[in-house]
C-alpha positions as CSV (number, residue, x, y, z in Angstrom):
1,X,-0.3,-0.1,-0.1
2,X,2.9,2.7,0.8
3,X,4.7,2.3,-2.2
4,X,1.3,2.6,-4.3
5,X,0.5,5.6,-2.3
6,X,4.1,7.1,-3.0
7,X,3.3,6.3,-6.7
8,X,0.2,8.0,-7.2
9,X,1.5,11.2,-5.8
10,X,4.7,11.0,-7.6
11,X,2.6,10.9,-10.0
12,X,0.0,13.7,-9.5
13,X,-3.1,11.9,-8.5
14,X,-5.3,14.0,-6.5
15,X,-7.6,11.3,-5.7
16,X,-7.2,8.0,-4.4
17,X,-8.9,5.0,-3.6
18,X,-7.2,2.3,-2.1
19,X,-8.6,-0.9,-1.0
20,X,-7.3,-3.6,1.1
21,X,-7.6,-6.9,2.6
22,X,-6.6,-6.1,5.9
23,X,-9.2,-5.0,8.4
24,X,-7.0,-4.4,11.2
25,X,-4.7,-1.9,8.7
26,X,-7.7,-0.1,7.6
27,X,-9.0,0.5,10.9
28,X,-5.5,1.7,12.2
29,X,-5.0,4.2,9.6
30,X,-9.3,5.4,9.2
31,X,-8.9,5.8,13.3
32,X,-5.5,7.4,13.2
33,X,-4.4,4.2,15.8
34,X,-0.6,4.2,15.4
35,X,0.1,7.2,14.4
36,X,2.8,7.7,16.9
37,X,3.6,4.0,15.8
38,X,7.7,3.0,16.0
39,X,6.3,1.2,13.2
40,X,8.3,2.8,10.6
41,X,5.8,1.9,7.7
42,X,2.3,2.5,9.2
43,X,4.2,6.0,10.4
44,X,5.1,6.4,6.8
45,X,1.3,6.1,6.1
46,X,-0.1,8.1,8.3
47,X,2.2,10.9,6.5
48,X,1.2,9.9,3.4
49,X,-2.4,10.2,4.2
50,X,-1.7,14.0,5.7
51,X,-0.6,15.3,2.6
52,X,-2.9,17.4,0.6
53,X,-4.9,15.0,-1.4
54,X,-8.2,13.1,-1.2
55,X,-7.9,9.3,-0.2
56,X,-10.5,6.9,0.1
57,X,-10.1,3.5,2.4
58,X,-11.6,0.2,2.3
59,X,-11.7,-3.0,3.5
60,X,-12.3,-5.7,0.8
61,X,-13.0,-9.1,2.4
62,X,-10.2,-12.0,0.9
63,X,-13.4,-13.7,-0.5
64,X,-14.1,-10.6,-2.8
65,X,-10.8,-9.7,-3.6
66,X,-10.1,-12.1,-6.3
C-alpha cells in the first residue's frame, strides 16, 4: 500500500481509492491508531495520508478480492 501511495503522489494524483484486505490496517489508518507508532511503514502511511489529496480507504474481504 505504501509504495502505491508514493507512486500515486509522484504521478500527481489528487484523488486515490485504496482497497485493502487487512481489516486491522484499515482500522488503524482510518481511526488514527498507530499514528505515533514505532513501526516505520505505519508511520509513513500516516504521513502519506496527511498530504493534500483525497484518499478513500476501505476494507475488501479476501473472498471478494479474487
